[in-house]
C-alpha positions in Angstrom: 48.4 -15.7 43.9 45.0 -15.9 45.5 42.4 -13.2 45.2 38.7 -12.9 45.7 38.4 -11.5 42.2 39.8 -14.6 40.4 36.4 -16.1 40.1 35.3 -13.2 37.9 35.2 -13.4 34.1 38.6 -13.1 32.4 39.9 -9.7 31.4 38.3 -8.2 28.2 41.8 -7.1 27.2 44.0 -9.6 25.4 46.8 -10.0 28.0 48.9 -12.4 25.8 48.0 -11.4 22.3 50.6 -12.4 19.7 52.4 -14.7 22.2 53.0 -18.3 20.9 54.5 -20.0 23.9 51.8 -21.5 26.2 53.8 -20.9 29.5 54.5 -17.3 28.6 50.8 -16.8 27.7 49.7 -18.1 31.1 52.3 -15.9 32.9 51.2 -12.8 31.1 47.5 -13.5 31.5 47.9 -14.2 35.3 50.1 -11.1 35.8 47.8 -8.8 33.7 44.8 -10.0 35.8 46.7 -9.2 38.9 47.7 -5.7 37.7 44.1 -4.9 36.8 42.9 -6.1 40.3 45.5 -4.0 42.1 45.1 -1.0 39.8 41.3 -0.9 39.4 41.0 2.8 38.3 43.6 2.1 35.5 41.6 -1.0 34.6 38.5 1.2 34.2 40.3 3.7 32.0 41.5 0.8 29.7 37.9 -0.6 29.4 38.2 -3.5 31.9 35.1 -2.9 34.1 35.4 -5.8 36.4 36.7 -3.6 39.3 34.8 -0.4 38.7 33.6 -0.2 42.3 37.2 -0.6 43.7 40.1 1.7 44.6 43.8 0.8 44.8 44.9 -0.4 48.2 47.5 1.9 49.7 48.3 0.3 53.1 51.7 -1.0 54.1 50.3 -4.5 54.2 49.0 -4.1 50.6 52.4 -2.8 49.5 54.2 -5.7 51.1 51.8 -8.2 49.4 52.6 -6.5 46.0 56.3 -6.9 46.6 55.9 -10.6 47.2 53.7 -10.9 44.1 56.2 -9.1 41.8 59.0 -11.4 43.0 56.9 -14.4 42.4 56.0 -13.3 38.8 59.7 -12.6 38.1 60.7 -16.0 39.4 58.2 -17.6 37.0 59.6 -15.5 34.1 63.1 -16.6 35.0 62.1 -20.3 34.9 61.0 -20.0 31.2 63.5 -21.6 28.7 64.3 -18.7 26.4 65.9 -21.0 23.9 62.5 -22.5 23.2 60.9 -19.1 22.5 60.6 -17.6 19.0 62.2 -14.2 18.5 59.1 -12.2 19.1 58.3 -14.0 22.4 62.0 -13.5 23.5 61.5 -9.7 23.1 58.2 -9.8 25.0 59.8 -11.9 27.9 62.8 -9.5 28.1 60.6 -6.5 28.3 58.3 -8.2 30.9 61.3 -9.0 33.1 62.7 -5.5 32.8 59.4 -4.1 33.9 59.3 -6.3 36.9 63.0 -5.8 37.8 62.7 -2.0 37.6 59.5 -2.1 39.7 61.2 -4.2 42.3 64.3 -2.0 42.3 62.0 1.0 42.8 61.0 -0.3 46.3 64.3 1.3 47.4 62.6 4.7 46.9 59.8 4.3 49.5 57.9 7.0 47.5 54.7 6.4 49.5 56.5 7.4 52.7 57.7 10.9 51.6 56.6 12.0 48.1 54.2 15.0 48.2 53.0 16.7 45.0 50.8 19.4 43.8 49.4 19.6 40.3 48.8 16.4 38.4 50.6 14.2 40.8 48.5 15.0 43.8 45.7 12.9 45.4 43.3 15.6 44.6 44.1 15.4 40.9 44.1 11.6 41.0 40.6 11.3 42.5 39.2 14.1 40.4 40.4 12.5 37.2 39.1 9.1 38.5 35.6 10.7 38.7 36.0 12.4 35.3 37.1 9.2 33.6 34.4 7.0 35.1 32.1 5.3 32.5 28.5 6.8 32.3 26.5 4.4 30.4 24.3 2.7 33.0 22.8 2.8 36.5 25.4 0.3 37.5 28.1 2.8 36.5 26.5 5.4 38.8 26.4 2.9 41.7 30.0 1.9 41.1 31.0 5.6 41.1 29.2 6.0 44.4 31.0 2.9 45.8 34.3 4.4 44.7 33.6 7.7 46.2 32.8 6.0 49.6 36.4 4.6 49.6 38.2 7.9 48.9 38.4 9.1 52.5 39.9 5.8 53.6 42.5 6.0 50.8 43.5 9.5 51.9 43.9 8.3 55.5 46.1 5.5 54.3 48.3 8.0 52.5 48.4 10.0 55.8 49.6 6.9 57.7 52.2 6.2 55.0 53.6 9.8 55.3 53.7 9.6 59.1 55.6 6.3 58.9 58.0 8.0 56.5 58.6 10.8 59.0 59.3 8.3 61.7 61.8 6.6 59.3 63.5 9.9 58.6 62.0 10.5 55.2 60.2 13.7 54.3 59.6 15.8 51.1 61.1 19.2 50.4 59.6 22.4 51.9 58.6 23.9 48.6 56.8 20.7 47.5 54.8 20.6 50.7 54.0 24.3 50.5 52.7 24.0 47.0 50.6 21.0 48.0 49.0 22.9 50.8 48.2 25.8 48.4 46.4 23.4 46.1 44.4 21.8 48.9 43.5 25.2 50.2 42.2 26.3 46.8 40.0 23.1 46.5 38.7 23.2 50.1 37.7 26.8 49.8 36.0 26.4 46.4 32.3 26.6 46.0 30.6 23.2 45.7 30.1 23.8 42.0 33.8 24.3 41.4 35.2 21.6 43.6 36.3 18.9 41.1 35.1 15.8 42.8 31.7 17.3 43.7 30.7 17.4 40.1 31.1 13.7 39.8 27.4 12.7 39.8 26.0 15.7 38.0 27.0 14.7 34.4 24.3 12.6 32.7 24.3 8.8 32.4 23.2 7.3 29.1 20.3 5.2 30.4 18.8 7.6 33.0 15.4 7.5 31.3 15.1 3.9 32.5 16.2 4.5 36.1 13.6 3.9 38.9 11.8 7.0 40.0 13.8 9.1 42.4 17.1 7.1 41.8 18.9 10.0 40.3 18.1 12.3 43.2 19.0 9.5 45.7 22.4 8.8 44.2 23.2 12.5 43.8 22.3 13.2 47.5 24.3 10.1 48.6 27.3 11.2 46.6 27.2 14.8 47.9 26.9 13.5 51.4 30.0 11.3 51.0 32.0 14.2 49.6 30.9 16.6 52.3 31.0 14.4 55.4 33.9 12.1 54.5 36.1 13.4 51.7 36.3 17.0 52.7 37.3 16.2 56.3 39.9 13.7 55.0 41.4 16.4 52.8 41.4 18.7 55.9 43.3 16.0 57.8 45.8 15.7 54.9 46.3 19.4 54.9 46.9 19.4 58.7 49.5 16.7 58.3 51.3 18.7 55.6 51.2 21.9 57.6 51.6 20.7 61.2 53.8 17.6 60.9 55.7 17.6 57.6 56.4 21.2 57.0 58.4 21.8 60.2 60.7 18.9 59.3 60.8 19.4 55.5 64.0 19.3 53.6 65.3 22.8 52.5 68.7 22.2 50.9 68.9 18.8 49.2 65.3 18.3 48.1 66.1 15.7 45.5 67.1 12.0 46.2 70.6 13.2 47.1 69.0 14.3 50.4 67.8 10.8 51.4 69.9 8.0 52.9 68.8 5.5 50.2 68.8 8.1 47.4 71.6 6.6 45.3 69.9 3.2 45.1 66.6 4.8 44.4 68.0 7.0 41.6 69.7 4.0 40.0 66.3 2.3 39.9 64.6 5.3 38.4 67.2 5.6 35.6 66.5 1.9 34.8 62.7 2.5 35.0 62.6 5.5 32.7 65.6 5.0 30.4 65.2 1.3 30.1 68.9 0.5 30.7 71.4 1.2 33.4 73.4 4.4 33.0 75.7 6.3 35.2 74.3 9.6 36.5 77.5 11.5 35.9 77.7 10.3 32.3 74.1 11.5 31.7 75.0 14.8 33.3 77.8 15.2 30.8 75.6 14.3 27.8 73.3 17.1 28.9 76.1 19.7 29.2 77.4 18.8 25.7 73.9 19.2 24.1 73.3 22.4 26.0 76.4 23.8 24.4 75.0 23.2 20.9 71.6 24.7 21.6 73.2 27.7 23.4 75.0 28.5 20.2 72.0 27.9 17.9 69.7 30.1 20.1 72.2 32.9 20.1 72.7 32.7 16.3 69.0 32.7 15.5 68.3 35.4 18.1 70.8 37.7 16.4 69.1 37.1 13.1 65.6 37.7 14.5 66.1 40.4 17.1 69.6 41.7 16.5 70.6 40.6 20.0 74.2 40.3 21.0 74.5 36.9 22.7 72.6 34.0 24.3 71.7 36.0 27.5 70.3 38.9 25.5 68.2 36.6 23.3 66.8 34.7 26.3 66.0 37.9 28.1 64.2 39.2 25.0 62.2 35.9 24.7 61.3 36.0 28.4 60.5 39.6 28.9 59.0 41.0 25.7 55.2 41.0 26.4 54.4 41.1 22.6 55.8 37.5 22.5 53.2 36.3 25.0 49.5 35.6 24.9 46.9 38.0 26.2 43.9 35.7 26.8 42.9 32.1 27.4 40.9 32.2 24.1 44.0 33.2 22.2 45.9 30.1 23.6 43.0 27.8 22.8 42.8 29.1 19.2 46.5 28.8 18.6 46.7 25.3 19.9 43.7 24.2 17.9 45.1 25.7 14.7 48.4 23.9 15.3 46.7 20.5 15.9 44.6 20.9 12.7 47.6 21.7 10.5 49.5 18.7 11.9 46.5 16.4 11.2 46.5 17.5 7.6 50.3 16.9 7.2 50.8 13.4 8.6 49.6 11.2 5.8 52.8 12.0 3.8 55.1 11.0 6.5 53.5 7.9 8.1 52.3 4.6 6.6 49.9 3.8 9.5 47.6 6.4 11.0 45.6 5.9 14.2 41.8 5.5 14.0 41.4 7.3 17.3 41.0 11.1 17.0 42.9 13.7 19.0 41.0 16.6 20.4 42.0 19.7 22.4 41.0 20.3 26.1 41.8 22.9 28.8 43.6 21.9 32.0 41.1 22.2 34.9 41.4 25.3 37.1 42.2 23.4 40.3 45.3 21.9 38.6 46.5 24.6 36.3 48.6 26.9 38.6 50.9 24.1 39.6 51.2 21.9 36.6 53.0 21.9 33.3 52.4 23.8 30.0 50.4 20.9 28.6 49.9 17.2 28.7 48.3 14.3 26.8 45.7 11.7 27.8 45.4 8.6 25.7 42.2 7.5 24.1 40.1 4.7 25.5 40.8 1.5 23.6 37.0 0.9 23.2 36.7 4.1 21.2 34.5 5.8 23.8 36.9 8.7 24.4 39.5 10.2 21.9 43.0 11.2 22.7 43.1 14.5 24.5 45.7 17.3 24.2 45.3 19.4 27.4 46.6 23.0 27.3 47.3 25.3 30.2 45.5 28.6 29.9 46.3 29.8 33.5 47.9 33.3 33.5 48.0 33.7 29.6 50.6 36.4 29.9 53.1 33.8 31.1 52.4 31.5 28.0 54.7 32.2 25.1 53.4 32.4 21.6 56.7 31.0 20.2 56.3 27.8 22.2 52.8 27.0 21.1 53.6 25.2 17.9 56.4 23.0 19.2 54.3 22.2 22.3 51.4 21.1 20.1 53.5 18.8 17.9 55.0 17.2 21.0 51.8 16.6 22.9 49.4 15.7 20.1 50.4 15.0 16.5 52.9 13.8 15.3 54.0 13.3 18.9 52.2 11.5 21.8 48.9 10.9 20.2 50.3 9.4 17.0 52.6 7.0 18.9 50.3 6.0 21.7 47.1 5.6 19.7 49.0 3.5 17.1 50.4 1.4 19.9 46.9 0.8 21.3 45.6 -0.2 17.9 48.5 -2.7 17.1 46.9 -6.1 16.6 48.8 -8.9 18.1 50.7 -7.4 21.0 50.4 -8.3 24.7 48.5 -5.8 26.9 51.5 -4.7 28.9 53.2 -3.7 25.7 50.2 -1.9 24.2 49.3 0.1 27.3 52.6 0.6 29.0 56.1 1.1 27.8 59.5 2.9 28.1 59.5 6.6 29.1 62.6 7.0 26.9 60.7 5.7 23.9 57.4 7.6 24.5 59.1 10.9 25.4 62.0 10.4 23.0 59.6 10.0 20.1 57.6 13.1 21.1 60.9 15.1 21.2 62.0 13.6 17.9 58.8 14.9 16.3 59.6 18.5 17.3 62.5 18.2 14.8 60.4 16.1 12.4 57.8 19.0 12.2 60.5 21.1 10.6 60.8 18.5 7.7 56.9 18.4 7.6 57.0 22.2 7.0 54.8 22.8 10.0 56.7 25.7 11.7 55.2 29.1 10.7 58.2 31.3 11.3 61.7 31.7 12.6 60.2 32.8 15.9 58.5 29.4 16.2 61.8 27.7 15.3 63.4 29.6 18.2 60.7 28.0 20.3 61.7 24.7 19.0 65.4 25.4 19.9 64.3 26.6 23.4 62.4 23.4 23.9 65.4 21.3 22.8 67.6 23.2 25.2 65.0 22.6 27.9 65.2 18.8 27.4 69.0 18.9 27.4 68.9 21.0 30.6 66.7 18.3 32.2 69.6 15.8 31.9 71.8 18.3 33.8 69.2 19.4 36.3 67.7 16.0 37.1 71.1 14.4 37.8 72.2 17.5 39.6 69.2 17.3 42.0 69.2 13.6 42.6 72.9 12.5 42.3 75.0 15.6 43.0 73.2 17.4 45.8 72.0 20.4 43.9 69.5 22.7 45.6 66.2 23.8 44.0 67.7 27.3 43.5 70.7 25.9 41.6 68.4 23.9 39.3 66.2 26.9 38.7 69.2 29.1 37.9 70.6 26.6 35.3 67.2 26.6 33.6 67.1 30.4 33.6 70.6 30.6 32.0 70.0 28.1 29.2 66.3 28.1 28.3 63.6 30.7 27.4 61.1 29.2 29.8 59.2 31.7 31.9 59.8 31.9 35.7 56.4 30.2 36.3 57.3 27.3 34.1 60.8 26.9 35.5 59.5 26.8 39.1 56.9 24.2 38.1 59.3 22.1 36.1 62.0 21.9 38.8 59.3 21.0 41.3 58.2 18.2 38.9 61.8 16.8 38.6 62.2 16.8 42.4 59.0 14.7 42.7 59.5 12.4 39.7 63.1 11.4 39.7 64.6 10.1 36.4 61.5 10.7 34.3 63.0 13.9 32.8 66.0 11.9 31.4 63.9 9.9 29.0 63.2 12.8 26.6 66.6 13.7 25.3 68.2 10.2 25.7 65.3 8.8 23.7 65.4 11.5 21.0 69.2 11.1 20.6 68.8 7.3 20.1 66.0 7.7 17.5 68.1 10.3 15.6 71.2 8.1 15.7 69.2 5.0 14.4 67.7 7.1 11.6 71.1 8.4 10.5 72.5 4.8 10.6 69.6 3.6 8.4 69.9 6.5 5.9 73.6 5.9 5.6 73.2 2.1 5.1 70.2 2.2 2.8 70.8 5.3 0.7 68.0 5.7 -1.8 66.2 2.7 -0.3 65.6 4.7 2.9 62.1 6.3 3.2 60.8 8.2 6.2 57.4 6.6 6.3 59.0 3.1 6.3 61.4 4.1 9.1 58.6 5.5 11.2 56.6 2.3 10.6 59.5 0.2 12.1 59.9 2.6 15.1 56.2 2.7 16.0 55.4 -0.8 15.0 56.0 -2.7 18.2 54.7 -0.3 20.9 56.9 1.6 23.3 59.8 -0.8 23.5 63.1 0.0 25.3 65.9 1.7 23.4 68.0 -1.5 23.1 65.0 -3.4 21.6 64.3 -0.4 19.3 67.9 -0.5 18.1 67.6 -4.3 17.4 64.4 -3.7 15.4 65.8 -1.0 13.3 69.0 -2.9 12.6 67.0 -6.0 11.5 65.0 -3.8 9.2 68.1 -2.2 7.7 69.6 -5.7 7.1 66.4 -7.0 5.5 65.9 -3.9 3.3 69.5 -4.0 2.2 69.2 -7.7 1.2 65.9 -7.4 -0.5 66.0 -7.5 -4.3 
């Protein structure tokens, strides 16, 4: 694996921490170095600053080279003698092989040839966040940011070439996805300079500006603005023309999911493996979703009758969706409610967890350019070097569409005790290889966050039965995802069918339903991880409680679940079972 970067200093991140076998250490170190080189913006976010002036290569040639590299690394992994590894190294090797195998299998998807997204998955959001997350300590950081900005237009043109190649190969996104992407680009292209997200990149201060040569700040700012105006804006215009003139006329209208693509079945199988961490049949997943929806349908109807005096599920959902008193009236109200929920959760966690993260979690508002077409909220992990806390981003766009009864459950999921607690603890685990600290199984990460929505009930965090109804609605939403995701990608459902199912079984507003279904179409399989992960954690907890009786404690169980990073569900099961056995045998 040759690269011009190999002569640089080694990664500042411990690629093989906690690994005893020398050959496995070399493999993980070589592979991590390669990942950092080929994912330079992610490297920057993790605190590896060797490639801060680089952008990911997006050409067909680069993708072919990455395929070859992944296969070579997997071959090296397969050559290791598992019988000579200790138990911990065996788990690490198995997780490493699964990562590579699912990544290789995902080549069947050809996402780069057809996937078009608005919101957080778009090029606009990607590059805006790249600018926002760039370090700001030195003049060299400013120069690296300028170098990166100079590569954005080329990256956009490479994406255009990929999508044109996909069109030639008979692959194209759905009409609605393309329409939404055009709307997002139009908003950005028509924005004033002060509000265009990438244009603000050089205006924020750098820590050492007082020592810069005279005129350097003005020179860099002018150069940056010139790049954005003369290179990036025209490239975004070219991307918009591609969407409108070439892709939209040939866009898919009926089967917008993977079921509408010739290699969709192989792609979906790879995405189930990627996000669930094991192979599962799509029809079986669909059935699990339907069974769980039946439970939440009943519970929502029962609690709705108690709260509102409503007759049935449909009447309760209608009340939750249409009663304006149940919705926010301003962005400030949303921010205050989310902040209060986060503060209460922070105060409660010491009684339920043995290990608490050092990194703080703070609240932030989703940027205006992204808000109309993205989710209710999302989480961004802290920087490992401590320079940035974990961030709980809340969507304040159209406050009248944001439900008061969803705010608490949303906060527990995205911040504490959900994503922040799990991800920050994983980052702070001592002896763990980098790929396990900073990556991991969707089913674990999202399953944990969904598990904490129920845990919050035991932590006495919910304020009222109305907030508990929000919890039930969120649980039904995650069960509905199993039905809708498999429907779209394995059974040929239309977007309209998926949206109708969500209307019938969840209290999500129309805005959220439309955005959610669009997300499932563009991110196949990811939505399966939530409910499948939660069900596994609840199953393992019940098993431990039954086996250990009075020896079972929640903080000890949580320590085992969170103590090895975001492992796959089979590895988690093995960990919990080993803990049950050891605890039962202890005198």
